[in-house]
VOPAGU-2260 file (C-alpha; in pm, 1 decimal, decimal comma):
REM VOPAGU-2260
SITE   aa  ch    i         X         Y         Z
SITE  UNK   A    0       0,0       0,0       0,0
SITE  UNK   A    1     294,0     230,2      60,2
SITE  UNK   A    2     349,7     271,0    -312,5
SITE  UNK   A    3     -11,5     376,2    -372,5
SITE  UNK   A    4    -196,5     700,1    -322,1
SITE  UNK   A    5    -519,6     634,8    -130,6
SITE  UNK   A    6    -704,2     890,6    -340,4
SITE  UNK   A    7    -601,2     701,2    -653,8
SITE  UNK   A    8    -726,7     375,2    -508,0
SITE  UNK   A    9   -1061,9     529,4    -418,7
SITE  UNK   A   10   -1090,3     670,1    -770,6
SITE  UNK   A   11   -1008,8     332,6    -925,8
SITE  UNK   A   12   -1270,8     155,6    -713,2
SITE  UNK   A   13   -1540,1     406,4    -803,8
SITE  UNK   A   14   -1465,7     393,3   -1176,6
SITE  UNK   A   15   -1482,9      13,3   -1160,9
SITE  UNK   A   16   -1820,1      35,9    -987,3
SITE  UNK   A   17   -1966,2     304,3   -1212,8
SITE  UNK   A   18   -1819,3     187,5   -1542,5
SITE  UNK   A   19   -1686,5     528,6   -1635,8
SITE  UNK   A   20   -1497,1     837,7   -1524,8
SITE  UNK   A   21   -1787,9    1078,9   -1551,8
SITE  UNK   A   22   -2017,6     883,0   -1320,1
SITE  UNK   A   23   -1734,2     821,4   -1075,5
SITE  UNK   A   24   -1651,0    1192,0   -1064,9
SITE  UNK   A   25   -1997,8    1272,4    -932,6
SITE  UNK   A   26   -1962,1    1011,2    -658,4
SITE  UNK   A   27   -1623,2    1101,7    -512,1
SITE  UNK   A   28   -1608,2    1474,8    -591,3
SITE  UNK   A   29   -1294,0    1458,3    -802,2
SITE  UNK   A   30   -1263,8    1615,4   -1143,1
SITE  UNK   A   31   -1260,4    1389,1   -1446,0
SITE  UNK   A   32    -902,5    1489,9   -1540,2
SITE  UNK   A   33    -789,1    1410,6   -1184,8
SITE  UNK   A   34    -947,5    1064,7   -1200,1
SITE  UNK   A   35    -801,5     998,6   -1543,3
SITE  UNK   A   36    -457,5    1096,0   -1418,6
SITE  UNK   A   37    -499,4     876,8   -1107,6
SITE  UNK   A   38    -584,5     572,9   -1319,4
SITE  UNK   A   39    -288,7     636,3   -1548,6
SITE  UNK   A   40     -49,5     650,6   -1254,1
SITE  UNK   A   41    -193,3     329,5   -1110,7
SITE  UNK   A   42    -152,5     144,2   -1439,8
SITE  UNK   A   43     204,6     265,7   -1477,8
SITE  UNK   A   44     282,8     158,2   -1123,1
SITE  UNK   A   45     136,0    -189,1   -1176,9
SITE  UNK   A   46     280,2    -230,9   -1525,7
SITE  UNK   A   47     -50,9    -333,3   -1681,5
SITE  UNK   A   48    -386,0    -196,1   -1795,3
SITE  UNK   A   49    -671,3    -207,8   -1548,1
SITE  UNK   A   50    -949,5    -111,2   -1789,6
SITE  UNK   A   51   -1059,6    -172,6   -2143,2
SITE  UNK   A   52   -1188,1     162,9   -2264,1
SITE  UNK   A   53   -1483,6     152,1   -2504,2
SITE  UNK   A   54   -1744,2     397,4   -2622,2
SITE  UNK   A   55   -1998,0     217,4   -2404,4
SITE  UNK   A   56   -1789,5     252,9   -2088,8
SITE  UNK   A   57   -1482,8     127,3   -1904,9
SITE  UNK   A   58   -1453,0    -241,9   -1825,7
SITE  UNK   A   59   -1205,7    -415,6   -1597,0
SITE  UNK   A   60    -932,3    -627,7   -1752,0
SITE  UNK   A   61    -832,2    -954,5   -1585,1
SITE  UNK   A   62    -565,0    -765,6   -1392,4
SITE  UNK   A   63    -817,4    -494,9   -1308,5
SITE  UNK   A   64   -1062,6    -750,5   -1172,2
SITE  UNK   A   65    -795,5    -900,8    -948,6
SITE  UNK   A   66    -679,8    -562,0    -826,0
SITE  UNK   A   67   -1032,8    -434,6    -771,0
SITE  UNK   A   68   -1103,1    -724,1    -533,2
SITE  UNK   A   69    -800,5    -639,6    -320,2
SITE  UNK   A   70    -856,6    -262,9    -326,8
SITE  UNK   A   71   -1220,1    -304,2    -230,3
SITE  UNK   A   72   -1130,2    -529,4      63,6
SITE  UNK   A   73    -848,6    -298,0     170,1
SITE  UNK   A   74   -1058,9      17,9     173,4
SITE  UNK   A   75   -1341,1    -165,3     347,7
SITE  UNK   A   76   -1098,4    -277,2     619,8
SITE  UNK   A   77    -998,1      84,4     674,1
SITE  UNK   A   78   -1361,9     190,0     692,7
SITE  UNK   A   79   -1450,0     -81,5     944,8
SITE  UNK   A   80   -1141,7      -1,5    1153,9
SITE  UNK   A   81   -1231,4     367,0    1157,8
SITE  UNK   A   82   -1584,5     294,0    1279,0
SITE  UNK   A   83   -1465,2      51,5    1546,4
SITE  UNK   A   84   -1195,6     290,2    1663,5
SITE  UNK   A   85   -1450,2     569,0    1693,6
SITE  UNK   A   86   -1685,9     344,7    1891,9
SITE  UNK   A   87   -1403,7     246,9    2127,5
SITE  UNK   A   88   -1334,1     616,7    2189,2
SITE  UNK   A   89   -1694,1     731,1    2204,7
SITE  UNK   A   90   -1665,3     883,7    2555,3
SITE  UNK   A   91   -1363,2    1095,2    2472,6
SITE  UNK   A   92   -1443,6    1171,7    2111,8
SITE  UNK   A   93   -1459,4    1528,7    1986,5
SITE  UNK   A   94   -1602,6    1660,5    1660,9
SITE  UNK   A   95   -1425,9    1437,0    1413,0
SITE  UNK   A   96   -1552,2    1328,8    1071,6
SITE  UNK   A   97   -1794,2    1035,9    1061,2
SITE  UNK   A   98   -1619,5     851,4     776,5
SITE  UNK   A   99   -1274,3     983,7     850,2
SITE  UNK   A  100   -1099,5     695,6     671,9
SITE  UNK   A  101   -1198,7     855,8     339,5
SITE  UNK   A  102    -996,8    1165,6     424,9
SITE  UNK   A  103    -672,1     992,4     516,2
SITE  UNK   A  104    -359,7     981,5     301,5
SITE  UNK   A  105    -102,2     707,5     256,5
SITE  UNK   A  106     167,3     932,7     406,4
SITE  UNK   A  107     -39,1     977,3     720,7
SITE  UNK   A  108     -91,6     604,0     758,4
SITE  UNK   A  109     278,0     534,9     707,1
SITE  UNK   A  110     361,8     782,2     983,8
SITE  UNK   A  111      94,6     627,9    1204,7
SITE  UNK   A  112     237,6     276,2    1170,0
SITE  UNK   A  113     593,1     402,1    1210,8
SITE  UNK   A  114     507,1     565,0    1542,5
SITE  UNK   A  115     321,0     249,8    1648,8
SITE  UNK   A  116     638,6      48,6    1591,6
SITE  UNK   A  117     894,8     295,7    1724,8
SITE  UNK   A  118     701,7     458,9    2009,6
SITE  UNK   A  119     913,3     767,4    1948,1
SITE  UNK   A  120     872,0    1047,8    1693,9
SITE  UNK   A  121    1242,9    1078,0    1618,7
SITE  UNK   A  122    1286,4     705,9    1555,1
SITE  UNK   A  123     968,1     692,9    1349,9
SITE  UNK   A  124    1092,5     979,2    1132,6
SITE  UNK   A  125    1434,3     817,1    1094,5
SITE  UNK   A  126    1277,3     485,5     991,2
SITE  UNK   A  127    1067,5     660,8     728,4
SITE  UNK   A  128    1347,0     887,4     608,0
SITE  UNK   A  129    1145,5    1204,0     670,2
SITE  UNK   A  130    1156,5    1488,9     923,6
SITE  UNK   A  131    1022,9    1462,5    1276,4
SITE  UNK   A  132     780,8    1755,1    1223,6
SITE  UNK   A  133     634,9    1570,0     923,2
SITE  UNK   A  134     552,4    1267,7    1138,8
SITE  UNK   A  135     414,1    1489,6    1413,4
SITE  UNK   A  136     195,8    1675,6    1165,2
SITE  UNK   A  137      60,3    1350,5    1019,4
SITE  UNK   A  138     -34,2    1213,4    1361,5
SITE  UNK   A  139    -198,4    1541,9    1460,8
SITE  UNK   A  140    -395,0    1543,6    1134,7
SITE  UNK   A  141    -514,7    1184,3    1182,9
SITE  UNK   A  142    -631,8    1252,2    1537,4
SITE  UNK   A  143    -802,7    1577,4    1433,2
SITE  UNK   A  144    -982,8    1408,0    1143,7
SITE  UNK   A  145   -1077,7    1106,2    1354,4
SITE  UNK   A  146   -1183,3    1312,2    1653,2
SITE  UNK   A  147   -1012,9    1089,1    1909,6
SITE  UNK   A  148    -667,5    1035,9    2056,3
SITE  UNK   A  149    -461,7     758,4    1901,2
SITE  UNK   A  150    -154,5     786,9    2125,0
SITE  UNK   A  151     -75,3     873,4    2483,9
SITE  UNK   A  152     264,3     974,2    2615,4
SITE  UNK   A  153     417,1     749,6    2882,5
SITE  UNK   A  154     752,5     719,7    3053,9
SITE  UNK   A  155     853,0     473,3    2782,1
SITE  UNK   A  156     740,0     676,5    2482,6
SITE  UNK   A  157     413,8     701,5    2290,8
SITE  UNK   A  158     170,9     412,6    2327,7
SITE  UNK   A  159    -154,2     341,9    2150,4
SITE  UNK   A  160    -487,7     405,3    2315,0
SITE  UNK   A  161    -748,6     131,4    2290,5
SITE  UNK   A  162    -913,2     305,8    1996,2
SITE  UNK   A  163    -573,8     359,0    1833,1
SITE  UNK   A  164    -496,1     -11,2    1865,8
SITE  UNK   A  165    -825,8    -100,6    1700,9
SITE  UNK   A  166    -748,8     130,5    1410,4
SITE  UNK   A  167    -389,6       6,8    1383,7
SITE  UNK   A  168    -506,1    -347,4    1317,5
SITE  UNK   A  169    -729,0    -235,4    1031,5
SITE  UNK   A  170    -446,0     -34,1     874,2
SITE  UNK   A  171    -204,3    -327,2     890,7
SITE  UNK   A  172    -459,3    -564,4     736,9
SITE  UNK   A  173    -537,7    -311,1     464,0
SITE  UNK   A  174    -168,0    -280,0     377,0
SITE  UNK   A  175    -135,0    -657,8     369,5
SITE  UNK   A  176    -436,8    -691,7     141,0
SITE  UNK   A  177    -279,8    -462,2    -117,3
SITE  UNK   A  178      53,4    -643,5     -91,3
SITE  UNK   A  179    -128,9    -961,7    -185,5
SITE  UNK   A  180    -289,6    -777,9    -475,2
SITE  UNK   A  181      51,7    -678,3    -607,5
SITE  UNK   A  182     166,3   -1039,3    -587,2
SITE  UNK   A  183    -139,6   -1154,6    -781,6
SITE  UNK   A  184     -79,6    -896,1   -1054,0
SITE  UNK   A  185     286,4    -999,4   -1080,0
SITE  UNK   A  186     183,8   -1365,5   -1102,1
SITE  UNK   A  187     -57,4   -1282,1   -1383,1
SITE  UNK   A  188     226,4   -1105,1   -1565,0
SITE  UNK   A  189     455,3   -1407,6   -1529,3
SITE  UNK   A  190     654,7   -1306,4   -1222,3
SITE  UNK   A  191     615,7   -1510,3    -904,2
SITE  UNK   A  192     692,6   -1261,0    -627,5
SITE  UNK   A  193     478,0   -1442,2    -371,2
SITE  UNK   A  194     570,0   -1426,5      -4,7
SITE  UNK   A  195     434,2   -1666,5     254,5
SITE  UNK   A  196     482,0   -1586,2     622,3
SITE  UNK   A  197     417,8   -1882,8     850,5
SITE  UNK   A  198     390,6   -1881,6    1227,2
SITE  UNK   A  199     516,2   -2215,9    1351,6
SITE  UNK   A  200     490,0   -2399,4    1681,1
SITE  UNK   A  201     747,2   -2673,2    1765,7
SITE  UNK   A  202     601,6   -2982,9    1594,3
SITE  UNK   A  203     539,8   -2806,8    1264,0
SITE  UNK   A  204     883,0   -2645,3    1272,7
SITE  UNK   A  205    1071,3   -2970,3    1323,1
SITE  UNK   A  206     868,5   -3209,2    1112,7
SITE  UNK   A  207     591,0   -3077,2     886,1
SITE  UNK   A  208     722,7   -2750,0     745,0
SITE  UNK   A  209    1053,7   -2882,1     606,6
SITE  UNK   A  210     863,5   -3121,9     380,2
SITE  UNK   A  211     613,3   -2863,0     261,1
SITE  UNK   A  212     871,9   -2590,3     203,1
SITE  UNK   A  213    1101,5   -2823,0       8,0
SITE  UNK   A  214     808,2   -2938,1    -203,0
SITE  UNK   A  215     666,0   -2596,7    -292,3
SITE  UNK   A  216    1006,2   -2448,3    -374,0
SITE  UNK   A  217    1072,8   -2731,1    -619,2
SITE  UNK   A  218     784,8   -2605,6    -830,3
SITE  UNK   A  219     803,7   -2235,3    -742,3
SITE  UNK   A  220    1166,5   -2154,3    -660,5
SITE  UNK   A  221    1105,8   -1777,5    -656,4
SITE  UNK   A  222     859,5   -1796,8    -368,2
SITE  UNK   A  223     981,5   -1627,1     -51,9
SITE  UNK   A  224     895,1   -1819,1     265,1
SITE  UNK   A  225     944,1   -1669,1     608,6
SITE  UNK   A  226     896,0   -1886,8     916,5
SITE  UNK   A  227     843,2   -1713,9    1247,9
SITE  UNK   A  228     851,2   -1896,0    1578,6
SITE  UNK   A  229     753,1   -1780,9    1922,9
SITE  UNK   A  230     486,9   -1834,3    2183,4
SITE  UNK   A  231     132,6   -1913,5    2076,5
SITE  UNK   A  232      10,4   -1580,5    2216,6
SITE  UNK   A  233     266,3   -1378,4    2019,9
SITE  UNK   A  234     202,6   -1568,4    1697,0
SITE  UNK   A  235    -173,7   -1537,6    1733,7
SITE  UNK   A  236    -134,5   -1160,4    1770,6
SITE  UNK   A  237      83,4   -1149,2    1458,1
SITE  UNK   A  238    -175,9   -1352,9    1268,3
SITE  UNK   A  239    -460,1   -1120,8    1364,1
SITE  UNK   A  240    -260,3    -814,3    1255,2
SITE  UNK   A  241    -161,3    -957,6     916,8
SITE  UNK   A  242     206,2   -1000,8    1004,3
SITE  UNK   A  243     182,1   -1373,5     934,0
SITE  UNK   A  244     -50,4   -1556,2     696,6
SITE  UNK   A  245    -116,9   -1879,1     884,7
SITE  UNK   A  246     -25,7   -2033,8    1218,5
SITE  UNK   A  247      61,8   -2404,6    1231,7
SITE  UNK   A  248      71,1   -2618,0    1544,0
SITE  UNK   A  249    -141,2   -2773,0    1817,1
SITE  UNK   A  250    -495,8   -2636,3    1802,2
SITE  UNK   A  251    -646,8   -2457,9    2099,3
SITE  UNK   A  252    -991,4   -2526,9    2234,1
SITE  UNK   A  253   -1160,2   -2292,0    2242,7
SITE  UNK   A  254    -988,6   -2036,4    2019,9
SITE  UNK   A  255    -902,3   -1729,5    2225,6
SITE  UNK   A  256   -1043,8   -1477,2    1976,5
SITE  UNK   A  257   -1349,6   -1461,6    1753,4
SITE  UNK   A  258   -1179,6   -1341,7    1434,0
SITE  UNK   A  259    -963,2   -1652,8    1386,7
SITE  UNK   A  260   -1070,9   -1998,3    1274,4
SITE  UNK   A  261    -891,1   -2331,5    1308,2
SITE  UNK   A  262    -865,9   -2624,2    1070,9
SITE  UNK   A  263    -739,0   -2965,5    1179,5
SITE  UNK   A  264    -470,9   -3137,1     970,0
SITE  UNK   A  265    -412,3   -3458,1    1165,8
SITE  UNK   A  266    -435,2   -3616,0    1508,5
SITE  UNK   A  267    -102,0   -3645,0    1684,8
SITE  UNK   A  268     -21,6   -3923,6    1930,3
SITE  UNK   A  269     202,4   -3847,2    2225,1
SITE  UNK   A  270     480,3   -4058,5    2373,5
SITE  UNK   A  271     682,2   -4071,8    2696,1
SITE  UNK   A  272    1050,2   -4059,1    2602,9
SITE  UNK   A  273    1380,6   -4104,9    2785,4
SITE  UNK   A  274    1746,5   -4162,2    2703,3
SITE  UNK   A  275    1867,1   -4498,3    2584,0
SITE  UNK   A  276    1975,5   -4692,7    2891,4
SITE  UNK   A  277    1730,6   -4513,9    3120,6
SITE  UNK   A  278    1629,2   -4722,3    3430,1
SITE  UNK   A  279    1275,0   -4751,8    3289,1
SITE  UNK   A  280    1380,1   -4842,1    2933,9
SITE  UNK   A  281    1251,2   -5186,3    2835,3
SITE  UNK   A  282    1016,2   -5222,2    3133,8
SITE  UNK   A  283     655,6   -5306,6    3055,1
SITE  UNK   A  284     329,2   -5136,4    3145,9
SITE  UNK   A  285     469,1   -4846,6    3343,1
SITE  UNK   A  286     219,3   -4655,4    3555,2
SITE  UNK   A  287     192,9   -4292,4    3662,4
SITE  UNK   A  288     318,9   -4365,7    4013,7
SITE  UNK   A  289     644,7   -4503,6    3873,5
SITE  UNK   A  290     683,1   -4215,3    3629,4
SITE  UNK   A  291     634,2   -3961,5    3908,7
SITE  UNK   A  292     954,8   -4079,1    4075,6
SITE  UNK   A  293    1168,1   -3918,9    3802,9
SITE  UNK   A  294    1235,8   -3556,3    3706,2
SITE  UNK   A  295    1069,0   -3427,3    3388,2
SITE  UNK   A  296    1104,5   -3185,5    3099,7
SITE  UNK   A  297     768,0   -3036,0    3006,6
SITE  UNK   A  298     617,1   -2753,0    2803,1
SITE  UNK   A  299     484,5   -2445,9    2984,2
SITE  UNK   A  300     134,9   -2459,4    3137,9
SITE  UNK   A  301     -18,4   -2278,2    2839,5
SITE  UNK   A  302      73,2   -2556,1    2593,9
SITE  UNK   A  303    -179,5   -2835,6    2515,7
SITE  UNK   A  304      84,0   -3106,3    2573,9
SITE  UNK   A  305     128,3   -2977,1    2928,2
SITE  UNK   A  306    -242,4   -3029,7    2985,9
SITE  UNK   A  307    -195,4   -3392,0    2878,4
SITE  UNK   A  308      99,9   -3423,7    3117,6
SITE  UNK   A  309    -111,2   -3299,1    3408,1
SITE  UNK   A  310    -398,3   -3527,0    3306,5
SITE  UNK   A  311    -169,0   -3831,8    3301,6
SITE  UNK   A  312    -110,2   -3800,7    3675,5
SITE  UNK   A  313    -449,0   -3655,0    3762,3
SITE  UNK   A  314    -632,8   -3952,7    3610,4
SITE  UNK   A  315    -424,2   -4188,4    3828,7
SITE  UNK   A  316    -470,8   -3970,5    4138,8
SITE  UNK   A  317     -93,9   -3923,9    4161,1
SITE  UNK   A  318      72,3   -3597,9    4253,5
SITE  UNK   A  319     225,9   -3423,4    3954,1
SITE  UNK   A  320     610,0   -3437,0    3968,7
SITE  UNK   A  321     765,8   -3116,1    4099,1
SITE  UNK   A  322    1118,0   -3149,7    3956,4
SITE  UNK   A  323    1029,0   -2984,7    3625,5
SITE  UNK   A  324    1220,6   -2799,1    3359,3
SITE  UNK   A  325     982,3   -2613,0    3127,2
SITE  UNK   A  326    1079,9   -2566,7    2763,6
SITE  UNK   A  327     951,7   -2627,2    2412,2
SITE  UNK   A  328    1299,5   -2631,9    2258,5
SITE  UNK   A  329    1362,8   -2971,1    2102,1
SITE  UNK   A  330    1739,1   -2914,1    2119,2
SITE  UNK   A  331    1723,7   -2843,4    2491,4
SITE  UNK   A  332    1483,7   -3132,9    2556,1
SITE  UNK   A  333    1716,4   -3373,2    2379,4
SITE  UNK   A  334    2020,8   -3245,6    2571,5
SITE  UNK   A  335    1844,0   -3274,7    2906,0
SITE  UNK   A  336    1717,5   -3625,1    2837,6
SITE  UNK   A  337    2049,2   -3757,7    2709,4
SITE  UNK   A  338    2241,0   -3620,6    3006,7
SITE  UNK   A  339    2007,3   -3730,7    3285,8
SITE  UNK   A  340    1725,3   -3962,4    3389,8
SITE  UNK   A  341    1461,8   -3704,7    3302,7
SITE  UNK   A  342    1146,8   -3800,2    3112,2
SITE  UNK   A  343     935,5   -3598,9    2872,1
SITE  UNK   A  344     594,9   -3616,9    2706,0
SITE  UNK   A  345     623,1   -3525,5    2340,2
SITE  UNK   A  346     497,4   -3601,7    1992,0
SITE  UNK   A  347     661,5   -3915,1    1859,3
SITE  UNK   A  348     707,9   -3737,4    1525,8
SITE  UNK   A  349     928,0   -3474,2    1686,5
SITE  UNK   A  350    1178,0   -3733,1    1810,3
SITE  UNK   A  351    1151,3   -3980,8    1522,8
SITE  UNK   A  352    1516,7   -3933,5    1424,3
SITE  UNK   A  353    1639,3   -3971,9    1783,1
SITE  UNK   A  354    1434,6   -4290,3    1823,4
SITE  UNK   A  355    1563,4   -4426,5    1493,5
SITE  UNK   A  356    1924,7   -4351,7    1590,0
SITE  UNK   A  357    1881,0   -4510,9    1930,2
SITE  UNK   A  358    1955,2   -4190,0    2119,3
SITE  UNK   A  359    1613,2   -4185,5    2284,1
SITE  UNK   A  360    1360,4   -4459,3    2359,1
SITE  UNK   A  361     983,4   -4460,6    2395,0
SITE  UNK   A  362     866,1   -4598,6    2726,5
SITE  UNK   A  363     586,1   -4852,4    2756,0
SITE  UNK   A  364     313,2   -4627,7    2894,9
SITE  UNK   A  365     -53,8   -4650,2    2804,6
SITE  UNK   A  366    -154,9   -4315,2    2657,2
SITE  UNK   A  367    -491,9   -4414,6    2514,4
SITE  UNK   A  368    -690,8   -4097,3    2461,3
SITE  UNK   A  369    -384,0   -3879,0    2501,3
SITE  UNK   A  370    -373,9   -3707,0    2165,8
SITE  UNK   A  371    -396,3   -3358,0    2024,9
SITE  UNK   A  372    -517,5   -3200,2    1706,3
SITE  UNK   A  373    -252,9   -3040,5    1487,0
SITE  UNK   A  374    -370,6   -2788,1    1233,5
SITE  UNK   A  375    -369,3   -2433,3    1108,4
SITE  UNK   A  376    -520,2   -2111,6    1238,6
SITE  UNK   A  377    -612,3   -1834,4     995,5
SITE  UNK   A  378    -804,3   -1509,5     993,7
SITE  UNK   A  379   -1175,5   -1552,6     928,9
SITE  UNK   A  380   -1168,0   -1305,7     639,7
SITE  UNK   A  381    -835,2   -1422,0     492,0
SITE  UNK   A  382    -838,2   -1443,8     111,1
SITE  UNK   A  383    -519,1   -1632,5      15,9
SITE  UNK   A  384    -337,3   -1578,9    -310,2
SITE  UNK   A  385    -298,7   -1878,0    -542,7
SITE  UNK   A  386      47,6   -1946,2    -402,8
SITE  UNK   A  387     -71,1   -1925,2     -43,1
SITE  UNK   A  388    -362,5   -2152,8    -126,7
SITE  UNK   A  389    -122,9   -2401,8    -285,2
SITE  UNK   A  390      90,8   -2395,2      28,7
SITE  UNK   A  391    -211,5   -2482,5     243,2
SITE  UNK   A  392    -305,9   -2763,2       2,9
SITE  UNK   A  393      44,8   -2907,1      40,4
SITE  UNK   A  394      12,5   -2890,1     418,2
SITE  UNK   A  395    -303,3   -3097,9     393,3
SITE  UNK   A  396    -134,7   -3346,3     160,8
SITE  UNK   A  397     171,4   -3397,3     381,6
SITE  UNK   A  398     -39,5   -3432,5     695,3
SITE  UNK   A  399    -281,9   -3669,2     523,7
SITE  UNK   A  400       9,3   -3897,4     431,0
SITE  UNK   A  401     137,9   -3867,2     786,0
SITE  UNK   A  402    -196,1   -3976,3     931,4
SITE  UNK   A  403    -218,7   -4266,4     688,1
SITE  UNK   A  404     129,1   -4385,9     787,4
SITE  UNK   A  405      34,2   -4366,1    1154,3
SITE  UNK   A  406    -268,8   -4587,7    1092,7
SITE  UNK   A  407     -65,2   -4841,8     896,4
SITE  UNK   A  408     193,5   -4862,2    1175,2
SITE  UNK   A  409     -77,1   -4926,7    1433,4
């Protein structure tokens, strides 16, 4: 979105809706020459024609149809964010404009996001390559037009108000929508500039994603894939703000927010693992009381596998072990297990190589009913590009094969 003028985008959308410059001019109060110039600049920027111009009107080309869909969604996101931000600030709102999103400029939104990220006017200006007064003026103009305060000054810098945070999310999603539109236009013109940003939890990172990434880059080597890891809470926030496209890992029940949906890929079986040569290795039908006598490595309490760990002892009315090290790092888990008599509860797929190499062993513990759903989380209104859709299809394919292999082994 940074390369586009918001006024040009609004003009393009209206011409597409009205079928001509004259009718659009009456709707958005821009002169016909101004609209014509806006469309010309857009087409030059995109490197393709957006309209077929005939005596009977102006009709969208294939590229124009693609771009119209993204522009319409982007501008609608801004409009919805503006309304929600105003509602959140209703008690402290002054005489702003009702549909203030229609008065904003791209430069103002860039300054707004820069200050959101930096929390400091000087750093925001430096990151944008403009003067500090320019950023300050843009923020003042946004708040005046909106009629509510977006930022408050604290000891740590400038922080968003609740209404500012609501609006920020809509701006970020709007920018992301237009980025996807650019990718789709490039793909139509024979250039695959697609970027897929994946939020990954431990199992997906160590086992599923390598297969999918290797497969998609065989067919589309120009695709840029970025994998972000972190806590579920951080990744969910990034997903909701458009910073990542999908989140892969253990599903949560229920989902913490109402604007994200989940889709199961396969059911994962858990195992109790220890080092080769562990005192319990090779012993049959181990119970919770025996397991409780050893120290453990577990995920943090917010992770679904930790819930299964607690349930293992709770179901047997055995006190949960207290000698715990909490981590989701497979490297650290492996190091702790190999160098001690610790145990862990983990997906068998995550330690398949260690089991195959004889570094770790799976203990004989009945874990019937101890399973978790692995899948993807995505925004409810997410409209993936063809490349993103293909990536999700490959995820399903890899996980379907994985589930089939699990059944055949059993």
